[in-house]
N, C-alpha and C positions, 0 to 999 in steps of 0.2 A: 176508827182505823183508817177509811178513807182519806178523811182530812189529814191525818199524820203523814200517809202516804204522798199526798199531794205538796205537803211541805217538804218532801225528801226523805221522810221516814224517821221514826224513832231509832235511838242507838240499837235496840233489838231488831227490829225491822232491817236496818241497815247490815247487820250482822246476819239476818236470815238471807239476805239476798246473796251474801258471800258464800255462804254455805250452800244455797243453791247452786251457785256457778260452779263450786269445787266438786260438787256431787254430779254435775253433768247427767243426769238422768234423761232418757228419752220421754219417759212418763213420769209425773210425779202427782203424788195425792198430798194434799195440804189439809190438815184438820187445825181446827181452832181458828179458822179465818172468818170473819164476818160477812154474812150474805147480804146482798142488795139486788133488788128485782132486775136490773139491767147489767148486773155484773161489773160495776164500776171499780170494786176494790180490787178485785182479781186483776182486772185489765191495767189498773194503775201499778200493780205489784210487778205483773207480767213486762210493763213497759220500763220500770227501773232494772229488772233482771236483765232484759234484752240490752239496755244501755251499759250494762256491766258485763256483757259478753255471752250470754246465754238466751237465745231466742226461743219462745214458745208460741207459735202461731195459732194453736188450738187451745182453748181455755173453756171450763165449764165450772159454773157455780152450783152446787147442791144444796137446795133449801133444807134448813134443818128443822125439827120439831122444836127447837129451844124458843122460849118466850111467846109461843102461841097460846093465847088466853084459853082457859077452861070454863071460867066463871064459877069456879068451885074453889072451896078453901082446901086445897090439898094437903098442906101442912097442919090444918086443924087448931090453928091459932086465933080463929075468929076474925081474922083479915083478909079480904080479897084482893086479888090483882096483885099480890107480890110475885117476885121471881120463882119462888118454889110452889106457886099455884098454876104455873103454866104447864104445857104438857111434857115439856123438859125444862130443867131450870135454864132462864134467861131473863135478863133485865129487858129486853125487848126481842121481838120477833126478829131472828135471824143471827143473834148473837153465836159466835163459835160454831160456825158450821163447816163445810167442807168444800174443797174447790180442786180440780185437776188442770194441770198444766201439761200440755202434749206435744210432742214433734210428729206423732202421727195424727192423722183426722178421727174426730169423734162423730160416731155415728149417732147423732142426737135424736133422729127419727125414730131408734130402737131402744132408747134407754127404758128401762123397766124400774119403778120406783116401789119399793114395798113398804114405805115410810108411812103409810096410812093404815097399817094392819092394827087392830086393836090388840092390846095386850092379851085379852082374855081369849082371843082366837087363835093363839098359837097353841099348837097340841102340845100337851104336858107341861103347860107354863107352871111356874112357882109364884105367881102373882099373889099377894095378901088377899084375904077374902073381903076385905072392906074397900079395896080399890075400886074406884068409878069405872062403871062399864064403859065410859067413854075415853078411858085411858089409852094413848096411843103406846105401841111397844117401844119404837126406837127413839133415842134420844136425840142424837142428831140425824141419822137416817141409815136405810140400807138401800142402797142403789146398784142396779147393773147397768154398766155403761161400756158399751162395744167400740172398740178401736179397730178403724180400717188399717190392715197390714198391706205392705207394699204387694203382696202376691195376690191381693183381691180378698184374702180371707179376713176374720174377725179375732179379735182378743177380748175377751170380755173381763170387765173390773168390776168385782165385786165388792164395793167399798162402804165401810162403815166406821162409826165413831162412837162408842158406848160409853154409857154413865159411869163415872167411879163408883165403886161398890161400898162407899162410906157417906158420911155426912146424913145419916139417918140415925133411927132409933133400934129397939129391940125387933121391931118387925121386920127388919133388914129389907126394906122396900128397895133401896138402891143396889143392895147386893143380889136381890132376887132379879131386878131388872137386868142389871150386867149380865148376869148368868144367861138369861132368857134372849138377850141381843146376839149373843154367840151362837144361842141353841136355834136362832130363826135361820141359820146357814145350814146347820145339820138338818132341820126339817125341809128346807128347799131341796137339799141334795137328795133326801130320801124320797122326795115326791110326795109330801105330807101336806102340803100346803095348796091351795087353790090357784097355783102358778106352776108352769112346767119347770123343772131343774134347768139349770143353764146349760146351754150348748159349749162342749169344750172346743179350743181351749179358754180356760178362765183363770183368774188369780184373786183369791181373797186378800184384802190388804186392808189396814185401817189400824185405828187405834182401839185395842181391845179394853184399856185400862185394867187389865187384870194378868198378874204374873201367875204362870203355870206352877210355881213352886213357893214363891214367897208373898208376903203381905197378905191383906184381907181380901175375902171375897170367896165365891162358891166357883171351884175349879171343874167341875163335872164337864159343863160343856166345852171350856176353852181347851182342857185335855182331849176331849172327844174330837173336837177339830183339828188339834195337831197331828192326832193320829188317824185321821179319816183314809179310808182307802183310796179315795177319788183324790186326795191331795197330797201335796209332798211339804215337808217343812225343813228347808234347807239349814235352820238353825245359823243365822247370821251372826258373827262374832265380831266383836269390837277388839281394838288393840291397844286400849288403855292401862292394861297390867293391873287394874284395880282388884282389890279383895274385898270380901264381905264376909268375914268370921262368923257374924250371927246369922246367916242365912243358908239354905241348902240349896238354892241354884246356883249355877254358873254365873259368876260376875261377867264374863266375856259375853253372855246373851243379853245384857241389860241393855236396856234402849232409853231409860231415863233415870234421872238421878233425883230424889226427893229429900228435902230436909227431915231429920229425924228418922226416916224409913230406910233411906240408902237408894242403891240401884235395884231397879225392878225392869222384867220384859214385859212391856205393855204394849208393844206395836208390832204388827207381824205383815208377812208377805208370804202367802200360801199358794203357788202356782199348782194348777191341777196335773195329774200324774202323767198325762200326754206331753208334757213340756219337758225340754231339756234344760237342765240348771247348769250353768258354764261357772258361776261365781256368785257369792254372796257377801254379805257383811254389815256393820254397823258402823257408820262413820263417827267413831269414838277413837281417836288417836292418844297416844301418850301425852301427859301433860306438858312436855317440852317441845312438841310440835306447834309450830305457829297458829295451826288452824284451832288448836284447842281451846283458847279463850275465846275465839269468835264463836265457836259452837256453843261455849257456856252462856255467852251473851245472848245468843239467839233463841235459845229455849231450853229447858229442863230436857226436853226429848232430842235424840239424836236419831238423825235418818237411818232407816234400814234400807238396803239396797240388794237387789237381785238380778243378775244377768240371765236371760233367759233364750232359748233358741227352739224353734218348731223342729 
C-alpha cells in the first residue's frame, strides 16, 4: 500500500482521497489500512489528502493483531504459518489495520490498548472450547484514543475493527469472535474488565462487520450495544434510495454493499449520552450524483458521519 501511495495511488486510493476531501470530517477513523512501525503509510496518504485540499496534521496508526504468528495450526490443515494461523487473518503482520486522521491533537500518552486481551479472559465469552489459550480476542484491535478539545477537555474514541462472522465452519469461530468483539465494549462499560470504564464524553466507532438485522452473525452483542443506555445510536442514513426486498433492515441505514448479499449496516458511530448530536448520515448519494461512482471505486464501504457538540 505504501509503495502504491508513493507512486500517486491506485484508482481506488485516488478515489478514497476524493471521498475523504468531500467528507471533510474533523476526525476520521480508517479501517483496512496497512500498519507500519513508523506510520509511513498513513503519512503518505495524509500528504496526498492535504494536497487535494484537506489537511490532517495529527495522525495515528493503530497496530492490528492481523498476521501476528501463533506457531499453531489454527485452521487444522496440518500446515503452519499460513494467514489463518495468525492471531487474526493476515498475510503479514500489520495487514488491514486502523488509522486516525485528525484536526484535533491526539493525546498519545493516554491511549489505552485492549488488543492484548486473551479471548478466554472476556467474561461470558462464546469462544469454541478447543480454541488455543493464547488466542487474542481482537482481530484488528480495540483502542481508546483521547483527543484534546479546544476547551481543554478530552473526547475519547473507542475504535475497533472486528472479524467478519463468516469464512469458517460449523464451529462458527469467526461468528463467535465477531460477537465477542462487540461484547468487549459492553463489558468495559459495565466495569467487568480489569480496566476502568472510559470517562465521558466518548464515541464508539468502527467496523462491526455485523448488521443488526440482516446477513450472517450472532446479533445479541451488537444489538445490546446499539441500545446501551450509556450510548446514542443516531441511526445515520444515506440518500441513495436503494431498496432491498429480501431484507428486513432499512436500506437507508446500510453502510456497505456486498456482491450476492446486498447492503448491510456494518459501520458504526455511537456517541455517549452526554454528547449532543446535531446531524448524522451515511455518505451514500443517489446514482446520479457525481460523487456516487467515486465512492464505489474507493470501497464497498461508505463513510458514516456524525456531527456532535458538547
